[in-house]
N, C-alpha and C positions, 0 to 999 in steps of 0.2 A: 503494500500500500504506500510505499514511500514515493511513488510517482504521482499521486494525487495532490492537487493543491490543498493547502490547509483549509481554505474556505469552501472547498468542494464538498457537496453532499450528494449522495447517490440518488438516482431516480427512485421515486417511491412507487409503490404498487399501483396506485391510482393512475399516475402518469403512464406507467407501462401499459395498463389496461386501455387507457385512452388511445395511445399510439397504435396499439395492435388493432383496436376496433376501427380507428380512422383509416388505417391501411386497408382493412377489409372492405369498408363501406365507401371510402373516398369522400366522406362528409362529416364535418364536426357536428352539424345539426342532427344527422341520423344517429351518430354515436351518442350524443346527449340523450336522445329519446330512448335508445337501447339500454343505456347505463343509468337511466333515471337521474340525470343531472341536467344542469342548464348549459346551453351553448356557451354563454359567457364564462362560466366557471371552467369548462374544459379548455376554451381558448386561452384564458389567462394562465392556466396551469402549464399548457404547452409553451406559451411565451416565456414564462419564468424558467422552464427547463432549457429552452433555446438560449436564453441569456446566460444561464449558469454554465452551459456547455460551450458557449460562444460559437454557435453554429446554427444554421437554419435546418430544421428537421422537416418542415412542411412547406411546400410551395402552394401558396394560396391563390385562388383565382375565383372568378364569379361562377365557374362551373363546378367548383369543389376544391379539394386539396389532393396533393400527391406527395409522395415521399421523395 
């Protein structure tokens, strides 16, 4: 674990479930409905993860999202 930044925290299980379902559905909104959450909560969670990892995980467009 010496390679991780000190301020780095691992992806939590909710974020992992969100990413997996978004990959399956191609939609944050559909994922929110399937996982009984709000679109805003999932979107914010993924944005926090992207900021933490300093990379883009999802390509967002009007047609949906892609990895």
